[in-house]
N, C-alpha and C positions, 0 to 999 in steps of 0.2 A: 787846543788842547780841544777841542767837540768831542767827548767821550758820552756817545747815544746810548742809554739803556732800555734794554725789550722789558714795560711790565706787563705784556697782556702776550695773547699767540695771535696772530693773523687773523686767525677763523673767529674766538671770540670780538678781535677791535671789527672784524666787517659784520659781526650779529647784533657789536653793542651799536654802532654806526645806523644803520637799518632799523633796529630795535624800535616800538612806541608803544607804550603802555596806554592797554583802553583806557579812555576816560568819559564814564556815564554825561550824559550832555548835558544831564541838569545838574552836576555838581558844581557848587559852591567850593572852595577850596579856601581859609584862610586869609592868607595869603597866596600871591601869584609872585614869582620874580619871571616879569613877561622879556622875550629876546633876548638875551643874553648867549655868551657865548662860552658853552659849559661846559668841562676838565675837566672830565673822571679820568685817572691817572692807572684809576685800581682795571679798566674795562677796555680804558681807550676812548671814549668817545669825546670826541670834540664836536661840537655842528651845534648850531643854532637848537634852543630848546625852549619852550615854557618851563617854571618846576611851582606844584600844586602841595606847597604843606599843609597840613592839618593834623594838630593837637601835636606840632612839636616836632612831626615825625615831615618827613618829603614820601610824600602821597601820590604824587603825577611827576613823570617826565614826559614832554607830549611835545612834536612838531604843531598843532594847532594850537589855535586859540586858547586858552583857561579863564575860565570866573572866578572873584576869592571875592572875601569883604575889602582886601584890603590889595592894588596891582600896582609893583614897583617895575617901573618900565627899567628895564638895564639894558637895551643893545646896545651895542659899540663894547663892554666890560662885560669881562670874563665872571667866571661864575665856578668856584672851584670848592673843592670839598674845605671847613676849617681846617686852619693848619696846627699841625699836632706840637708840641713845644717837651719834647721827654725833658729837657736838663733847665731849669728856675729852681731860683732861687726867690726872689723876692712875694711875699704875696697882698702885700698892705693893696688894700683898692686901688691906689691909686697906679701902687705899678700894674697892678691885671685891669686897672683900665686900656694904659700905653701899651700892654699886651697886646686889648681886643683891637687898638687902632694898629695895630702889625699883623693883624689876620689872624691871630689866636686864636684862639677857642676853646683848647685844652692843654694847661697847661700843669706840666706832674715834675716834679722837686724829687729823681730819681738816683741822683750825688750823693749827694750826703745823705738825702731821708730824714726823717723825724721817727724821735719814738720816746714817749708812749703814741703812738700812730690814734688809738681813738680819740682824745683833746686835740690834736690839734687837728685834725677832720670835723671834726662839731666845731672848735670857732671857726670855720672858712663856710660852714651850711646855713643857704639861705644869705651869704654877704661876698660872695662874690661874681661881679661879672660873666668869668670864664668856667667853665667844667674840672675839675684840680683833681688831685693827688700826689700819693704819697710810696715812698722806700719805706721801710722800716733802716733802718740807720747803725750799721756798723761801730761811725764812735760815739756815737748819742748811748749806745746797747756798752758799749768800753766801758766811756766816763762812767756812767753807772754800777757796773762792775765791780772799779774801784772805787767807787766812793756812794755808798750803796746808802737813798732818801736822798741824794743833791738833785738838785730840780736846776736846770738848764734854760735860762730866763726865754733865751727868743734863736733861732736855730742858726743865725750865725756865728755865735759864742762858742761854743760847742769848738772850731776851727781853731781856736787857743788854747781853751781849754784841754784836751788830748797831750797835746803835747811834749808837754812832761809827764805823761804816764808812762811803765814801765809797764816790761816783759811778763806777761800773762802766767798766771798759776793756774791750775786745773777748775780751784775754785772760780776764776775770776772768768774761765772760758767755760764754765758750766752757765754762768750768767748771765755772759752776750748771749752762749746758745737758748736760750729760755727769754729773755726778752725779746729777740728775736724773733719765733715761734709767738711769741704771744700780738705782736707788733704782722707778721703776715696770717695768722687768726683774723685782724682785728680789721683787715681788709687792706694792707700795704700790698703794691704791683708786684714787688720784687727785694734785694735787701740791698741794698747803695753802703758804698765804702769808696773811704778818701783816705789810703792807706798811705799817702806823703803826709798827710800830716797828723799822721803816729808812728812815728820809725820803730818805735816797738813793737808791738806790733810782726810780729816773724810772718814767713811764710805757711811755715804748717799749723798757725794761729790762720788765717786768710782760709787759705784753706778747707780748713775745718768748718769756718764760718760761712762758708759756698757752696757746704756738703747740707748745710741746713738749707740752704734754694734749690739743690738738686732735689732734696727730697720733698722739696713742697712744688716741684717743677715749675718755679720764675727762676725770672733772671737778676746776676749779679751787676752792678752799674759800679765802673771801677774808673777811681782818679785811682791811676797808678803811682806806685814810693816815689819814682823821678824824671827825670827827661832820658827818651831814647831810646830805644828798638832790646832793651835788655831787659828794662823796667816790663814792657807789653809784653816781651817773654814769660815773666814770674807769671803773672794772671792766663797768661794761655795756660802756661804749664798745670796752673791748678786749675783749670774748668778741668783743660782735659780728666784729673785725677780724679776728678768728685764730677763731672761730667754733672753739672750744673752751667745754662746759659749761658752767655757773656755777652757786657755792653763795653764797650773802654770809649769814655766820654772826652771827650774835646781833643782830639787826636795831631790837629793843627799845633795843641801848645803842648800837648805829652809827647809828643813825638819828633819836636825839637826840628833840627837836621832830618832825622831820621822819617821822617814824611816819608817820603818813598817807597822805600827796605819796611816800611811799619806795614803799608797797605796792600804789595805784596805780601808783605805774611800773612794778613789777613783774605788776603784772597787764598792762597792754599791751603789757610787751613779749612777756612769753608768749606774747599772743595772735597777736601777729606773727608769732611763731616760735621764737624763741629758750627753747634750753635753759635753764630759771634757776628757780633755788629759794633761799625764803631760812629762817630757825628762828625762837624767841625762847625762852628760859629766861624764865618765871616767879615772877620779883621783880624789885625795882624799883634793884638793885644788881649793880656787877659787880666784878671783881676781878680784879690785874696784877701784876705786879711795878713795887717803887716807884719801881727804879733803869732803869727802863726808859725808851727813850726817848717814850712815849705822855707823859712828865711833864715832857718841856724846858721852856724860857723859851714864855710863851703856853697851857699848859693848861689854865686855868682859864676865861678866853678859850673855848675848843676846843668844852670838856666843860662850859661855861653853873654852875661849881662854882665851889664855894674849898678854904682847908681844912680847915673843920673838913666838911667832905665825904665827910673821909676817915676809915678809922678800919684801926688796927691790930690784925688779929684777935688774939693773940698775950696782949695787954695790953683790948684793947676799947675802947681810947682812941680818942676824936675828936684828927685830926692840927691842932696848931696851925705855924708856920710851924718854930719850934725844933724839933720833932720832926719833922716834914718832913723837916727837910736830914739830920736826922740819920741818920733810918733808910733816906733816901734810900741816902747815903753808906755804910750799912751792908749793904743790898738784902733785899727780902723780898716777902710779898703780902703787901696794902692792898685792904681792901674801898671799893669806892668809886659812895657814890651820888648815882645819876643824873637817873632815867628816874621819870613819872609817869605813874601808876597805868591814867590813859587809853590812854595810848597801847602799854604794857605790852598793856591786857587786849584793844584793839583785836589787835593783835596776833597772839593769840593766837588770838580766834575769827574769822581771816580764814582764808577757803578758801584752804585747800592751802600756809600755813606747818606745816614742821613742830617739834616738843619735839625743842629740842636741849638737855642741861647746864650747855655748857659749866667743867666741871667741874674743880677746880684737884686739885693734887696736898692733903692735911691735915698737920697739922710739926706733933704730939703730943696731936690732938685740936683741933686752933682752924682753923677757915677758913672757906669763904663757905661756906653750907646748898644752895648749890644742887648741891654734891656725892654730899648723904643723901638730898634731899629732895626733885625736881623734878618726878618723875610722879605720887609719891605727892598731892603741890600741885596740879597742875593735875583732877585726874581727882576730888580733894577738896572744896579748896578754889573751883576755877573751875569744875567742873561742877558736884557737888552743893549746897552751901552757897551760890553767886551763880548759877549755872543761865543763863552765858555762853555754853557748849557743850551741843549732846549727847553722851551719854559717846557712842556710837559714833561718833562724830564724833575728838572726842578720842582715841579707839580708835588715828585711822586716823593723828595724826597721830604719834602713840608707835611704826608695827607698821613698814603696807603704805605710808607715805609714801617716811619712810626708806629702805628699803627696795628700792625704784623709783627713785630716788636712785640704789642703785648697781642698776639692773638693769643696769648692766656685767662685773658679779661672775657670776663662776658662784654660786658659794656661795647670792649676796643671793634666787637664786633659790627657794630654798627654806624663805629664813624669812621674818618682818612678819602671813604666814597659817598660819591654820587649816583640814590638808587634806591627803588622805594622801599618804604622800610625805614633803611638810616634815619639817624639821627640828625636833622636842621637844623646843623650845625653848618654854614656854610658862609665866605670870602669871597666878598661880588670887588675885581678892580680893573682900574685902567692897567693894561700894560705899557700903553704909548708914554704912561705919565708915572708909574709908581717909584716910589725909591727911598730913602729912610732919610730923616732929615735930621736927624740926632747927631751929638760927636763927642769929643772927647772932653768938653768945655761946656758943652751944652749936650749932656745926657739924655735931658728927660723931655726932649724934640718929639714930637709923635712923626708918625709919617705918612707919605704925603702919597697921593693915589690909590687909597685903600676907600672905597664910597661907601657897603658894607656889609656889616660882619652878625651872621645872624647864629644865636648861642638857647639848641633844641625849639627851637622856630622864634625867638625875640627879637628884636633886633636892639647892641651893645653897643653898635656902632650905625647910625643914618647919616648919606649925602655927608661924608666925610666926618660927619662930630661924635662925639660920643655920648649914648643917651643916657642924662643921668639915672641914677637909680632905681634898673633895669639890672636886678641880680640873681639870673635864673640859668648861673652855674650849677652840675650836682657834681656829688662826689663819684669819681674814676676808685671802684673796687675789683681786687681780686676777686673775693668770696662776699658774703656778707654775716658781717657780723651776727 
């Protein structure tokens, strides 16, 4: 299933391969990455080059040697744009350090999102090794509309809090619209929806909130109502009616057995002119809060699984009815084994499907391995070992495609690509050894084979090790408040 993707025209590729940026002979750069195999999916450049960095920006891309205050020999390694994760939930420093060791330079919470947005961004300012950003969350806005003045203590708890809320009246709908607009004004990158967590949210309510996104020319990032093509069609219809750009999260888990038909539907809608994208993570299990509405009565039929397909990460045990009831009352993260390899592989290889992790917060080092190994797993297992897709195509799914999904965001014009003037967010890895090490029993093991990671020109990973105390990550904002 080797599906090649063309991201650039042959003329652009030939230009990129031949073009060398003139560099003044006397110039000395802050940093030089010397002799690496530079791969830029935006242009098709795949050649040995030297990269000069000044002031956190790429200042030169040259065949000739460059002088630098610091010169790092990266011969034999791939130098790629830093990976952009559109779907991240864990934002503790330890979570983000693992992301950096997996090659991620920008981690964004675009599914459930957050609200209020301003304080969430302020809490991370100066405290993150990678760039960060968020949508404004419909779930949080809905909770506040029904519980004015209530405070959500941390992002993960909203998944359990909203499940018992009823149908919204006009008063609640207006409150949601107002809070979503405030979040967008505060810099949110779009509007995030977790429809499956709030079953009382009607199709009409979802479409009305899509219209807020449309008025602001931002995408709706959506976890659909249930598994299968019917729920996918619901949000596509809402996007067509509202004219909101649409991104459907984790098609592998949301699609269930309908993944092939869903990918065909998405292709057809895109061809017809709908601004529509989707993503996948490279694992056969998902994870969410056990106390959430996803596990209301009927969950076995909806997901096509039973108690034994659920794992409690803290202990590694597979659940039974008794432990399910006990842990559901307690609340916490559960791992859900619900997917088939053929569907996940199909989505990974499919043209235009973005790689995104859906990372959840680690609790005492336990959690889903996608929080530490998503990108290295694609590069090592699916590209090198399985030969499912070419390396350049895989890199595009991690860099330029997510950057283009956020084309409305000024800061993203300088990310996801290797070009003079672009941000020096760079990931350097060994294509012969890169691999994920995290597992379902040891979820927080860092990836192997990722040698260096730069964020805004500063090493956050060097020689395969996290550089402690370096926190150059900046907020990615749609607009500056």
